[in-house]
TORRO-964992 format. One line per field, with one value per residue: residue number from 1; residue in one letter; z, y negated, x of N, C-alpha, C in turn. Coordinates in steps of 0.05 Angstrom, whole numbers. Example, Ala and Ser with C-alpha at 12.3 -4.5 7.8 and 13.67 -1.06 7.14 Angstrom:
2
resi	c(1/2) $
resn	c(A/S) $
n.Z	c(156/142) $
n.Y	c(114/45) $
n.X	c(264/257) $
ca.Z	c(156/143) $
ca.Y	c(90/21) $
ca.X	c(246/273) $
c.Z	c(156/157) $
c.Y	c(66/-1) $
c.X	c(264/258) $
This chain:
434
resi	c(1/2/3/4/5/6/7/8/9/10/11/12/13/14/15/16/17/18/19/20/21/22/23/24/25/26/27/28/29/30/31/32/33/34/35/36/37/38/39/40/41/42/43/44/45/46/47/48/49/50/51/52/53/54/55/56/57/58/59/60/61/62/63/64/65/66/67/68/69/70/71/72/73/74/75/76/77/78/79/80/81/82/83/84/85/86/87/88/89/90/91/92/93/94/95/96/97/98/99/100/101/102/103/104/105/106/107/108/109/110/111/112/113/114/115/116/117/118/119/120/121/122/123/124/125/126/127/128/129/130/131/132/133/134/135/136/137/138/139/140/141/142/143/144/145/146/147/148/149/150/151/152/153/154/155/156/157/158/159/160/161/162/163/164/165/166/167/168/169/170/171/172/173/174/175/176/177/178/179/180/181/182/183/184/185/186/187/188/189/190/191/192/193/194/195/196/197/198/199/200/201/202/203/204/205/206/207/208/209/210/211/212/213/214/215/216/217/218/219/220/221/222/223/224/225/226/227/228/229/230/231/232/233/234/235/236/237/238/239/240/241/242/243/244/245/246/247/248/249/250/251/252/253/254/255/256/257/258/259/260/261/262/263/264/265/266/267/268/269/270/271/272/273/274/275/276/277/278/279/280/281/282/283/284/285/286/287/288/289/290/291/292/293/294/295/296/297/298/299/300/301/302/303/304/305/306/307/308/309/310/311/312/313/314/315/316/317/318/319/320/321/322/323/324/325/326/327/328/329/330/331/332/333/334/335/336/337/338/339/340/341/342/343/344/345/346/347/348/349/350/351/352/353/354/355/356/357/358/359/360/361/362/363/364/365/366/367/368/369/370/371/372/373/374/375/376/377/378/379/380/381/382/383/384/385/386/387/388/389/390/391/392/393/394/395/396/397/398/399/400/401/402/403/404/405/406/407/408/409/410/411/412/413/414/415/416/417/418/419/420/421/422/423/424/425/426/427/428/429/430/431/432/433/434) $
resn	c(X/X/X/X/X/X/X/X/X/X/X/X/X/X/X/X/X/X/X/X/X/X/X/X/X/X/X/X/X/X/X/X/X/X/X/X/X/X/X/X/X/X/X/X/X/X/X/X/X/X/X/X/X/X/X/X/X/X/X/X/X/X/X/X/X/X/X/X/X/X/X/X/X/X/X/X/X/X/X/X/X/X/X/X/X/X/X/X/X/X/X/X/X/X/X/X/X/X/X/X/X/X/X/X/X/X/X/X/X/X/X/X/X/X/X/X/X/X/X/X/X/X/X/X/X/X/X/X/X/X/X/X/X/X/X/X/X/X/X/X/X/X/X/X/X/X/X/X/X/X/X/X/X/X/X/X/X/X/X/X/X/X/X/X/X/X/X/X/X/X/X/X/X/X/X/X/X/X/X/X/X/X/X/X/X/X/X/X/X/X/X/X/X/X/X/X/X/X/X/X/X/X/X/X/X/X/X/X/X/X/X/X/X/X/X/X/X/X/X/X/X/X/X/X/X/X/X/X/X/X/X/X/X/X/X/X/X/X/X/X/X/X/X/X/X/X/X/X/X/X/X/X/X/X/X/X/X/X/X/X/X/X/X/X/X/X/X/X/X/X/X/X/X/X/X/X/X/X/X/X/X/X/X/X/X/X/X/X/X/X/X/X/X/X/X/X/X/X/X/X/X/X/X/X/X/X/X/X/X/X/X/X/X/X/X/X/X/X/X/X/X/X/X/X/X/X/X/X/X/X/X/X/X/X/X/X/X/X/X/X/X/X/X/X/X/X/X/X/X/X/X/X/X/X/X/X/X/X/X/X/X/X/X/X/X/X/X/X/X/X/X/X/X/X/X/X/X/X/X/X/X/X/X/X/X/X/X/X/X/X/X/X/X/X/X/X/X/X/X/X/X/X/X/X/X/X/X/X/X/X/X/X/X/X/X/X/X/X/X/X/X/X/X/X/X/X/X/X/X/X/X/X/X/X) $
n.Z	c(-1263/-1206/-1148/-1097/-1041/-1031/-974/-957/-916/-925/-885/-902/-956/-968/-994/-999/-1014/-1033/-1048/-1101/-1086/-1129/-1186/-1216/-1231/-1233/-1272/-1277/-1332/-1359/-1420/-1456/-1511/-1552/-1575/-1535/-1500/-1510/-1505/-1452/-1436/-1455/-1418/-1370/-1369/-1386/-1408/-1453/-1427/-1425/-1451/-1446/-1489/-1539/-1502/-1476/-1440/-1407/-1387/-1353/-1345/-1308/-1285/-1215/-1181/-1191/-1167/-1147/-1132/-1149/-1206/-1213/-1200/-1247/-1289/-1286/-1302/-1355/-1425/-1440/-1411/-1372/-1325/-1270/-1237/-1186/-1204/-1160/-1125/-1114/-1066/-1046/-983/-924/-885/-819/-777/-751/-685/-691/-696/-750/-776/-740/-748/-807/-794/-767/-807/-852/-831/-833/-878/-940/-984/-1032/-1064/-1126/-1166/-1226/-1260/-1300/-1348/-1333/-1283/-1214/-1144/-1103/-1055/-1071/-1109/-1087/-1041/-980/-982/-1037/-1032/-1000/-1022/-1059/-1110/-1131/-1134/-1178/-1227/-1268/-1291/-1301/-1314/-1322/-1378/-1440/-1419/-1402/-1352/-1329/-1286/-1246/-1221/-1194/-1238/-1265/-1255/-1311/-1324/-1291/-1284/-1268/-1282/-1333/-1385/-1394/-1389/-1418/-1459/-1434/-1406/-1401/-1362/-1337/-1367/-1367/-1409/-1411/-1376/-1337/-1269/-1262/-1292/-1257/-1223/-1195/-1210/-1166/-1135/-1174/-1175/-1124/-1134/-1161/-1135/-1081/-1020/-943/-891/-894/-883/-883/-882/-907/-928/-910/-919/-930/-953/-979/-975/-942/-969/-969/-952/-956/-984/-1014/-1052/-1023/-1050/-1084/-1117/-1106/-1151/-1184/-1136/-1135/-1196/-1188/-1150/-1180/-1222/-1197/-1188/-1229/-1274/-1327/-1350/-1386/-1366/-1361/-1344/-1320/-1310/-1267/-1219/-1190/-1168/-1116/-1101/-1122/-1152/-1202/-1194/-1252/-1275/-1259/-1282/-1332/-1331/-1320/-1371/-1402/-1398/-1412/-1466/-1480/-1478/-1429/-1384/-1334/-1284/-1230/-1176/-1127/-1090/-1048/-1023/-995/-1025/-1067/-1135/-1193/-1245/-1251/-1224/-1267/-1307/-1291/-1288/-1339/-1352/-1329/-1363/-1407/-1402/-1363/-1306/-1239/-1189/-1118/-1066/-1001/-961/-905/-852/-809/-803/-802/-862/-918/-976/-1032/-1097/-1085/-1059/-1096/-1139/-1188/-1172/-1143/-1074/-1034/-970/-921/-905/-861/-862/-834/-842/-809/-800/-821/-782/-791/-833/-869/-861/-878/-911/-959/-974/-1016/-1023/-991/-976/-983/-946/-910/-896/-945/-1011/-1060/-1124/-1133/-1150/-1185/-1197/-1157/-1087/-1047/-980/-967/-933/-933/-958/-1004/-1031/-1025/-1062/-1117/-1117/-1119/-1166/-1200/-1195/-1217/-1265/-1276/-1275/-1319/-1368/-1372/-1377/-1410/-1423/-1387/-1364/-1313/-1276/-1226/-1201/-1190/-1166/-1112/-1095/-1089/-1049/-995/-930/-876/-831/-778/-753/-744/-696/-685/-735/-773/-835/-855/-881/-936/-978/-970/-955/-1017/-1066/-1106/-1127/-1117/-1147/-1200/-1203/-1193/-1231/-1285) $
n.Y	c(1584/1550/1571/1537/1502/1436/1394/1343/1279/1230/1168/1126/1072/1010/946/892/816/778/718/726/729/695/668/633/607/639/627/651/644/631/618/585/570/595/565/520/542/532/475/469/504/465/421/433/450/501/569/617/679/723/762/782/837/826/790/724/717/695/693/648/621/585/536/549/512/475/449/489/482/429/445/477/449/409/439/456/406/406/411/464/499/559/585/587/605/628/679/731/773/844/890/958/991/1021/1032/1010/1067/1087/1126/1190/1231/1236/1255/1300/1338/1349/1374/1416/1435/1445/1500/1531/1538/1574/1574/1597/1633/1631/1612/1620/1557/1522/1544/1537/1566/1551/1523/1558/1535/1487/1484/1500/1474/1451/1397/1389/1424/1397/1354/1375/1388/1438/1463/1443/1454/1489/1456/1407/1387/1343/1340/1312/1256/1202/1186/1131/1105/1058/1056/1086/1120/1179/1256/1273/1326/1367/1431/1436/1388/1375/1395/1360/1309/1241/1200/1150/1081/1047/994/971/969/1024/1059/1101/1128/1164/1174/1197/1164/1121/1136/1142/1180/1214/1216/1245/1289/1312/1326/1372/1408/1450/1425/1418/1401/1345/1279/1216/1146/1156/1202/1273/1331/1397/1449/1512/1520/1507/1478/1414/1344/1282/1226/1190/1137/1090/1095/1133/1186/1174/1163/1209/1242/1216/1227/1287/1287/1269/1303/1347/1342/1330/1373/1375/1327/1277/1244/1181/1153/1089/1056/1012/1001/1006/1059/1041/1017/961/915/859/812/804/842/881/856/860/913/931/909/942/993/979/972/1025/1054/1072/1119/1110/1073/1073/1047/1052/1012/954/888/822/775/737/738/702/717/770/786/773/805/857/843/841/899/923/909/935/985/1013/1052/1032/1049/1035/1038/1015/1004/1017/995/1012/971/929/905/865/873/864/895/926/896/862/852/886/930/996/1011/1055/1089/1128/1197/1250/1327/1332/1297/1247/1178/1167/1148/1114/1084/1030/991/965/911/920/969/1018/1074/1127/1183/1244/1241/1253/1292/1322/1357/1354/1346/1343/1306/1340/1390/1407/1414/1372/1352/1298/1233/1181/1119/1112/1162/1174/1150/1168/1211/1189/1167/1217/1240/1205/1210/1261/1254/1218/1250/1275/1239/1200/1145/1088/1092/1075/1101/1087/1073/1108/1149/1133/1122/1177/1196/1227/1204/1185/1154/1173/1204/1167/1133/1063/1048/1042/1032/1013/1041/1041/1072/1128/1185/1215/1261/1304/1343/1333/1281/1290/1325/1285/1250/1275) $
n.X	c(1048/1081/1073/1058/1044/1018/1009/973/961/926/911/885/877/891/880/920/925/979/1013/1061/1133/1173/1207/1173/1105/1044/981/909/868/811/771/731/731/773/816/825/859/910/914/914/964/992/981/996/1046/1059/1070/1041/1031/1013/955/883/865/807/782/775/816/873/935/982/1040/1088/1134/1163/1162/1122/1064/1011/959/945/949/910/867/878/868/821/795/792/764/725/749/731/742/794/848/898/944/957/998/980/980/986/974/989/930/911/879/825/806/779/843/863/914/932/887/896/942/931/890/917/954/909/893/890/944/948/912/878/823/782/772/735/761/817/862/861/870/831/820/815/779/726/714/685/669/642/601/573/547/519/544/568/517/490/517/503/467/493/555/581/602/615/623/656/702/733/793/818/884/945/962/976/987/1007/1015/989/967/907/882/901/873/833/846/857/905/897/915/975/992/1039/1082/1107/1109/1071/1017/1028/1047/1097/1130/1147/1183/1248/1309/1323/1274/1243/1282/1260/1208/1217/1245/1233/1212/1209/1173/1168/1159/1131/1116/1059/1050/1045/1073/1082/1111/1133/1185/1250/1285/1326/1295/1267/1236/1177/1157/1110/1051/1053/1020/974/937/937/912/860/840/833/793/752/749/734/684/661/670/677/681/712/777/801/857/875/929/958/979/1043/1087/1097/1065/1051/1024/980/930/919/933/893/849/860/859/803/776/806/776/729/741/754/703/682/638/636/672/720/746/793/805/810/802/803/794/765/755/741/756/759/713/678/699/681/623/612/629/588/548/550/539/571/577/598/643/672/716/708/739/787/785/748/711/656/651/665/692/725/729/685/639/618/563/554/574/583/595/631/626/660/649/649/647/602/564/582/604/664/711/756/728/693/637/571/539/570/574/538/525/546/599/636/701/732/787/781/803/844/885/952/1019/1068/1042/1019/976/933/910/864/844/801/770/783/781/725/704/709/686/632/641/652/596/562/576/556/511/495/517/471/425/441/485/483/438/410/440/467/432/393/430/432/382/362/397/411/387/427/427/405/442/485/486/472/491/455/423/476/500/494/448/454/486/513/472/471/440/384/385/390/342/307/315/296) $
ca.Z	c(-1253/-1184/-1121/-1080/-1034/-1019/-952/-959/-908/-924/-868/-917/-973/-969/-1015/-988/-1036/-1027/-1067/-1100/-1085/-1155/-1191/-1229/-1219/-1256/-1270/-1302/-1349/-1377/-1433/-1471/-1536/-1553/-1575/-1509/-1484/-1522/-1493/-1412/-1431/-1455/-1401/-1346/-1379/-1390/-1435/-1452/-1422/-1434/-1455/-1450/-1510/-1541/-1483/-1476/-1413/-1403/-1363/-1361/-1333/-1308/-1258/-1189/-1162/-1194/-1142/-1157/-1129/-1176/-1228/-1217/-1211/-1274/-1310/-1287/-1317/-1384/-1430/-1453/-1389/-1349/-1289/-1268/-1208/-1180/-1201/-1143/-1121/-1094/-1052/-1036/-963/-907/-865/-789/-783/-727/-680/-687/-709/-767/-778/-729/-761/-825/-794/-760/-826/-861/-820/-838/-910/-969/-1012/-1059/-1079/-1143/-1182/-1254/-1255/-1331/-1364/-1318/-1255/-1190/-1123/-1090/-1030/-1082/-1129/-1073/-1013/-969/-993/-1064/-1025/-981/-1038/-1077/-1138/-1140/-1143/-1204/-1252/-1287/-1303/-1312/-1313/-1339/-1405/-1465/-1414/-1400/-1327/-1321/-1260/-1242/-1209/-1199/-1264/-1260/-1265/-1342/-1332/-1268/-1298/-1268/-1300/-1364/-1410/-1385/-1387/-1440/-1449/-1423/-1414/-1378/-1361/-1328/-1388/-1372/-1434/-1411/-1350/-1317/-1248/-1260/-1300/-1249/-1207/-1201/-1211/-1139/-1128/-1193/-1166/-1101/-1147/-1178/-1112/-1058/-990/-917/-869/-909/-864/-885/-871/-918/-936/-896/-936/-919/-975/-974/-975/-928/-976/-975/-948/-977/-982/-1041/-1056/-1007/-1065/-1104/-1117/-1105/-1172/-1186/-1120/-1144/-1211/-1178/-1145/-1213/-1243/-1179/-1184/-1259/-1278/-1362/-1359/-1400/-1350/-1368/-1324/-1322/-1289/-1262/-1194/-1188/-1141/-1094/-1097/-1130/-1184/-1197/-1203/-1275/-1287/-1253/-1295/-1353/-1329/-1328/-1398/-1421/-1390/-1437/-1498/-1480/-1478/-1408/-1380/-1307/-1281/-1208/-1167/-1100/-1073/-1029/-1018/-986/-1045/-1091/-1159/-1211/-1267/-1233/-1226/-1295/-1321/-1278/-1303/-1369/-1358/-1322/-1382/-1433/-1391/-1347/-1280/-1228/-1155/-1107/-1035/-982/-946/-893/-835/-792/-783/-814/-878/-942/-986/-1065/-1116/-1072/-1051/-1124/-1139/-1204/-1164/-1118/-1052/-1025/-945/-925/-886/-861/-871/-819/-849/-792/-818/-816/-753/-808/-852/-864/-867/-879/-934/-988/-979/-1027/-1015/-970/-992/-965/-950/-888/-908/-975/-1024/-1091/-1145/-1124/-1164/-1191/-1203/-1129/-1080/-1030/-959/-958/-917/-935/-979/-1038/-1043/-1025/-1087/-1138/-1111/-1130/-1200/-1215/-1190/-1235/-1292/-1278/-1285/-1346/-1384/-1380/-1377/-1424/-1413/-1371/-1356/-1282/-1263/-1200/-1173/-1183/-1146/-1091/-1091/-1086/-1020/-963/-904/-854/-808/-749/-747/-738/-688/-684/-763/-784/-853/-852/-893/-957/-985/-955/-963/-1045/-1063/-1137/-1141/-1112/-1163/-1222/-1205/-1199/-1267/-1301) $
ca.Y	c(1561/1557/1585/1517/1482/1407/1386/1310/1261/1205/1159/1110/1054/982/931/862/807/751/707/738/707/695/631/617/606/641/625/662/623/639/599/583/570/606/542/506/552/513/450/482/504/436/405/453/458/531/592/643/701/752/754/805/840/826/774/700/715/692/694/626/626/558/533/561/483/462/447/500/471/404/452/485/423/395/459/468/388/413/420/497/521/566/583/585/611/631/703/737/798/854/912/982/987/1043/1022/1028/1083/1091/1150/1210/1229/1253/1271/1326/1351/1357/1400/1443/1449/1463/1525/1555/1538/1591/1554/1616/1640/1620/1618/1603/1534/1515/1547/1539/1569/1529/1532/1560/1516/1457/1490/1510/1462/1439/1363/1389/1435/1374/1335/1396/1389/1471/1468/1428/1453/1508/1436/1380/1385/1314/1337/1283/1230/1191/1171/1116/1096/1038/1062/1087/1136/1208/1268/1288/1357/1382/1448/1432/1364/1372/1398/1334/1282/1229/1187/1125/1061/1033/966/968/977/1047/1081/1120/1126/1179/1171/1208/1150/1108/1149/1143/1209/1223/1227/1262/1315/1320/1344/1393/1425/1454/1417/1426/1380/1315/1261/1187/1130/1162/1238/1296/1355/1424/1474/1543/1530/1495/1459/1385/1325/1257/1214/1186/1120/1097/1096/1158/1205/1163/1158/1237/1251/1204/1246/1306/1285/1259/1328/1371/1340/1332/1387/1381/1299/1268/1226/1161/1140/1060/1051/986/1000/1029/1074/1032/997/939/898/836/809/802/869/897/845/879/940/931/910/966/1017/970/977/1051/1061/1087/1117/1101/1061/1079/1028/1058/993/934/864/801/756/737/724/693/730/803/782/770/832/876/838/854/923/934/906/955/1005/1026/1058/1019/1052/1024/1044/997/997/1034/983/1018/952/910/882/858/864/867/897/931/869/848/862/903/956/1015/1009/1075/1092/1157/1207/1275/1347/1333/1268/1230/1160/1166/1133/1097/1077/1006/996/942/902/923/996/1026/1096/1146/1208/1261/1228/1267/1320/1330/1371/1345/1354/1320/1309/1368/1416/1417/1406/1356/1344/1269/1229/1155/1115/1116/1192/1176/1129/1182/1233/1183/1165/1239/1239/1185/1217/1282/1245/1200/1275/1290/1227/1182/1121/1067/1097/1070/1123/1086/1066/1136/1166/1118/1131/1202/1207/1235/1183/1197/1142/1193/1213/1150/1107/1039/1036/1045/1014/1000/1062/1048/1085/1146/1203/1227/1288/1309/1360/1314/1264/1299/1328/1253/1238/1289) $
ca.X	c(1050/1094/1051/1067/1018/1026/985/978/941/927/895/873/896/873/896/920/928/997/1027/1083/1158/1185/1210/1153/1076/1022/949/893/850/782/765/703/735/803/832/830/880/938/909/913/987/1012/979/1014/1073/1061/1068/1015/1052/994/922/875/853/786/771/786/826/897/957/995/1069/1106/1155/1152/1160/1091/1041/991/930/941/955/889/849/881/859/796/781/793/743/732/761/709/755/825/859/923/956/969/997/964/999/973/987/972/908/913/862/812/801/795/870/865/938/929/866/903/964/907/880/945/958/887/890/904/952/956/891/871/804/788/756/734/787/842/865/865/872/807/810/807/749/705/716/659/658/623/570/557/539/504/552/563/492/483/537/488/454/506/585/593/601/609/630/685/711/764/799/848/902/980/964/962/1011/991/1024/981/955/875/876/919/856/809/860/857/924/891/928/990/998/1059/1106/1130/1109/1053/995/1040/1054/1121/1142/1162/1198/1281/1315/1325/1247/1237/1288/1244/1187/1223/1252/1213/1214/1199/1167/1172/1150/1136/1085/1040/1049/1052/1080/1091/1118/1144/1220/1259/1310/1318/1279/1269/1213/1170/1148/1085/1037/1056/1008/945/924/934/886/836/832/826/767/732/747/724/653/648/697/677/686/740/786/817/872/890/960/960/992/1073/1088/1107/1035/1049/1005/969/896/910/932/873/829/861/846/779/768/813/753/705/744/755/680/680/615/644/698/725/767/796/824/799/807/786/797/741/771/722/763/752/676/671/703/663/598/618/632/564/533/562/526/578/575/624/650/699/725/695/765/792/793/732/694/638/673/651/716/717/707/659/623/605/529/548/590/575/615/624/637/673/636/657/624/573/553/585/614/694/727/771/720/683/615/558/525/582/568/512/527/562/603/656/725/750/805/779/823/853/905/972/1036/1085/1021/999/947/938/897/872/824/803/755/796/780/704/697/714/671/612/641/642/573/551/584/543/478/503/516/443/404/455/500/479/410/400/453/477/404/388/449/427/351/361/416/403/397/444/427/397/465/503/472/492/502/433/433/499/519/484/426/458/503/494/460/466/416/364/390/389/306/293/321/280) $
c.Z	c(-1218/-1161/-1094/-1069/-1024/-1004/-953/-942/-911/-913/-888/-936/-969/-981/-1002/-1013/-1023/-1053/-1074/-1098/-1116/-1163/-1215/-1214/-1238/-1252/-1288/-1304/-1363/-1392/-1448/-1511/-1539/-1558/-1554/-1492/-1484/-1509/-1460/-1417/-1436/-1429/-1373/-1355/-1381/-1413/-1429/-1445/-1426/-1438/-1458/-1476/-1515/-1509/-1483/-1446/-1416/-1382/-1374/-1343/-1331/-1284/-1233/-1175/-1169/-1174/-1162/-1153/-1144/-1198/-1229/-1222/-1234/-1292/-1312/-1304/-1350/-1398/-1442/-1430/-1376/-1325/-1292/-1233/-1208/-1190/-1176/-1140/-1110/-1092/-1035/-1011/-944/-889/-839/-786/-749/-712/-691/-703/-727/-784/-765/-738/-786/-821/-783/-789/-847/-848/-821/-865/-928/-990/-1030/-1073/-1098/-1160/-1207/-1255/-1282/-1344/-1354/-1293/-1236/-1170/-1114/-1076/-1046/-1098/-1106/-1043/-1010/-977/-1018/-1055/-1006/-1001/-1065/-1108/-1143/-1148/-1164/-1230/-1274/-1305/-1313/-1305/-1315/-1366/-1422/-1451/-1406/-1374/-1328/-1297/-1262/-1220/-1206/-1222/-1254/-1266/-1292/-1346/-1306/-1285/-1293/-1280/-1326/-1392/-1414/-1388/-1415/-1440/-1438/-1427/-1389/-1379/-1342/-1344/-1389/-1388/-1436/-1377/-1340/-1298/-1246/-1269/-1286/-1227/-1216/-1207/-1188/-1131/-1148/-1182/-1140/-1110/-1155/-1164/-1086/-1033/-971/-899/-875/-896/-870/-872/-886/-921/-913/-920/-921/-943/-966/-975/-954/-942/-979/-961/-958/-967/-1009/-1032/-1039/-1023/-1086/-1099/-1116/-1128/-1182/-1165/-1135/-1174/-1207/-1171/-1158/-1215/-1226/-1184/-1211/-1274/-1314/-1370/-1371/-1376/-1363/-1346/-1334/-1302/-1288/-1239/-1194/-1172/-1119/-1085/-1102/-1157/-1177/-1201/-1234/-1284/-1281/-1265/-1324/-1359/-1333/-1361/-1415/-1419/-1413/-1457/-1501/-1493/-1455/-1399/-1352/-1304/-1250/-1199/-1137/-1086/-1065/-1027/-1009/-1002/-1064/-1117/-1184/-1236/-1269/-1235/-1253/-1309/-1312/-1289/-1329/-1376/-1349/-1349/-1402/-1416/-1370/-1320/-1268/-1197/-1147/-1078/-1029/-963/-926/-855/-806/-777/-811/-835/-900/-964/-1011/-1075/-1108/-1060/-1069/-1131/-1164/-1190/-1134/-1103/-1041/-996/-946/-896/-878/-864/-853/-818/-823/-808/-802/-795/-771/-832/-853/-871/-871/-905/-963/-987/-994/-1020/-996/-983/-978/-968/-926/-896/-928/-992/-1049/-1102/-1134/-1142/-1159/-1190/-1176/-1118/-1058/-1006/-957/-949/-929/-947/-1003/-1050/-1044/-1058/-1111/-1144/-1125/-1155/-1208/-1214/-1206/-1266/-1301/-1297/-1311/-1365/-1390/-1389/-1402/-1409/-1409/-1367/-1328/-1268/-1234/-1183/-1176/-1166/-1120/-1082/-1077/-1064/-1004/-942/-885/-824/-781/-740/-737/-729/-685/-713/-777/-807/-858/-874/-918/-956/-965/-963/-995/-1044/-1091/-1147/-1142/-1137/-1193/-1225/-1203/-1220/-1283/-1316) $
c.Y	c(1568/1556/1564/1499/1458/1401/1350/1296/1237/1187/1141/1084/1034/967/899/842/781/744/715/720/710/662/620/620/623/644/647/649/635/615/602/583/572/575/518/520/542/487/452/490/484/418/414/455/493/546/607/666/727/744/782/810/841/808/752/695/715/689/670/627/593/556/534/527/466/466/467/489/450/413/464/463/409/413/459/434/383/424/449/517/528/571/591/589/623/671/713/767/814/889/934/984/1006/1024/1035/1042/1086/1122/1166/1214/1248/1267/1299/1343/1364/1378/1425/1454/1460/1491/1540/1554/1562/1574/1578/1623/1624/1626/1605/1581/1522/1522/1548/1552/1550/1540/1536/1547/1490/1458/1490/1492/1454/1415/1371/1414/1419/1357/1346/1392/1416/1474/1462/1439/1479/1479/1410/1389/1356/1319/1316/1252/1220/1174/1157/1112/1080/1047/1071/1109/1165/1229/1288/1319/1375/1400/1446/1410/1356/1372/1373/1311/1267/1209/1166/1100/1058/1007/956/973/999/1066/1100/1116/1145/1173/1175/1185/1132/1113/1150/1171/1225/1234/1248/1293/1331/1336/1370/1417/1429/1438/1419/1403/1350/1294/1234/1174/1139/1196/1256/1324/1385/1445/1494/1545/1509/1481/1429/1372/1302/1242/1198/1149/1117/1097/1124/1177/1199/1172/1192/1253/1249/1222/1271/1317/1278/1289/1347/1366/1340/1344/1385/1346/1298/1244/1207/1148/1108/1055/1025/983/1020/1043/1071/1008/971/936/868/835/809/829/885/885/858/903/951/928/930/990/1008/980/1006/1072/1082/1088/1102/1094/1067/1067/1043/1035/975/903/841/774/759/725/729/716/770/806/787/794/861/869/845/881/936/929/918/986/1024/1028/1050/1023/1046/1036/1017/983/1016/1015/991/990/940/890/882/850/870/892/906/913/859/868/889/933/973/1018/1031/1079/1116/1173/1241/1300/1349/1309/1246/1208/1161/1143/1108/1077/1048/1006/967/935/914/952/1002/1045/1109/1169/1218/1247/1231/1292/1331/1341/1366/1354/1324/1328/1334/1390/1426/1405/1389/1357/1317/1254/1192/1152/1115/1146/1196/1168/1148/1201/1226/1184/1192/1244/1232/1201/1242/1274/1238/1222/1282/1265/1198/1162/1099/1071/1089/1093/1119/1082/1094/1154/1155/1129/1154/1214/1215/1217/1199/1179/1153/1202/1198/1127/1084/1026/1050/1024/996/1020/1067/1065/1118/1160/1220/1256/1292/1329/1342/1289/1268/1314/1303/1239/1254/1273) $
c.X	c(1063/1070/1066/1047/1027/1004/993/959/952/903/876/888/874/894/900/933/952/1006/1054/1103/1175/1191/1194/1125/1060/993/931/876/835/781/747/705/773/823/838/855/911/940/920/946/1002/1003/994/1039/1080/1064/1049/1044/1040/966/912/859/824/762/786/799/858/912/977/1018/1079/1119/1141/1146/1133/1074/1017/962/927/940/927/866/852/863/829/772/781/773/747/741/731/718/783/826/890/930/967/979/993/982/977/990/972/957/917/882/849/815/782/826/872/888/940/914/878/927/952/903/907/956/937/878/901/917/960/938/880/844/806/763/753/751/812/841/876/862/844/799/802/778/727/698/689/646/642/594/555/541/521/519/565/540/479/495/525/464/466/537/596/606/600/615/655/688/735/761/825/864/937/982/960/989/998/1002/1011/962/919/868/883/894/835/819/860/886/930/910/955/1000/1019/1093/1125/1124/1083/1042/1013/1050/1087/1141/1162/1176/1234/1283/1314/1295/1237/1244/1273/1220/1190/1241/1234/1228/1198/1197/1173/1150/1154/1110/1060/1029/1063/1051/1091/1088/1130/1170/1232/1287/1303/1298/1284/1242/1203/1165/1117/1054/1028/1040/986/930/914/905/859/820/826/796/750/726/735/693/640/674/694/678/711/755/808/834/881/911/961/980/1023/1068/1095/1076/1036/1035/1000/938/896/914/903/850/833/852/822/767/780/795/736/709/748/730/676/651/613/671/700/751/763/811/807/810/794/782/782/752/747/729/758/727/673/676/686/627/595/626/609/545/533/553/547/573/603/625/672/696/710/722/768/800/779/723/674/653/658/677/704/734/679/634/611/583/533/555/577/595/608/645/642/656/648/638/601/558/557/600/643/705/740/751/698/653/601/547/543/575/538/514/545/581/628/683/740/762/786/803/821/882/930/1003/1054/1064/1012/980/948/910/886/845/824/779/757/782/745/689/696/696/639/613/635/613/550/558/562/518/475/503/493/426/420/465/480/453/400/418/460/452/394/400/442/404/353/379/396/405/407/450/422/425/494/489/489/492/475/427/447/517/504/458/425/485/486/484/453/443/389/360/382/355/298/293/308/256) $
């Protein structure tokens, strides 16, 4: 394996919803009787563009000149229609982070981090700084590995995909699902040749709106799409906490961070069909989607644990999917249990977890430093897998991980009862679950 270290700073990823500019309009329609969908299509002069397998959820497409609100009003009056909404585009965008300046901290940490020393980690050599990082000690993940490693569980996540060839992840990855028509759940499928070449050659001081790379060569510079690598980093943190859990990537976002509500809904049902024990969603939005909510209710009813990032605006926010009752919204804390300056807080937060300068896997067989609630959420997802491995699927894993958390209110004056039940503690969770 190449002895190359990639250092990445991600202040945070937020999700914004907006109506896609296109020459057609799309509606997401849920029906009680599948035969009703033909009536809906006829009434709106639409075609059935897609359907969620094993669920009565349809995507209808019609001429963009149609009045969307009028169409929705008409559709909702048709017998057999449970809900109807516009299919909006979703874009992963860099969030504005509050002080302190994590970019400067990442630069300093990059200078100190040993990017060469490797250790054996469940049969594979990985970067020591990744396998033995402070975040794992904070949540007591290393202290429970003699009890549970997540073996026998499957953790799904909806994101940009994964680097399927990363040495640390490859033995634990399942093929997953591609919802973008790019042939596989690989993040590399969405790159053009120029970007692929960047991964194959060493770079130096590559800086764009989202990434800071420091590699051990001075060859060439360039920039990657703004969401590239996000999914691989999420997968790496799941694996760091639950090293023997199977990882099931669901690729719904392209490397430029683009997707739609329907794709996300389809992703949730893909996790249900896969029999996932846990589903992680490292994104957030202020739009309440009935179809998305219903999908998550179904996932929870199947016995799945659900985790989501609460967002990175540094404010009291009630964003989705974290705000949905079946989902455990996760806030970000640092190594001293102080809430991160960028992390949202409030009623959507069920628990907190490390999310400041954590170390994870990155495309090209490399590793990354990252900050954001996007990276706190998969740490909790891995924790639920560790508990599920011992207790069995759906046996109150989420409530147990919250009830056993360490309160951090005293360390975060002014945010009492706004950081959930506290920072997760896997050792206490497993002891309480016996």
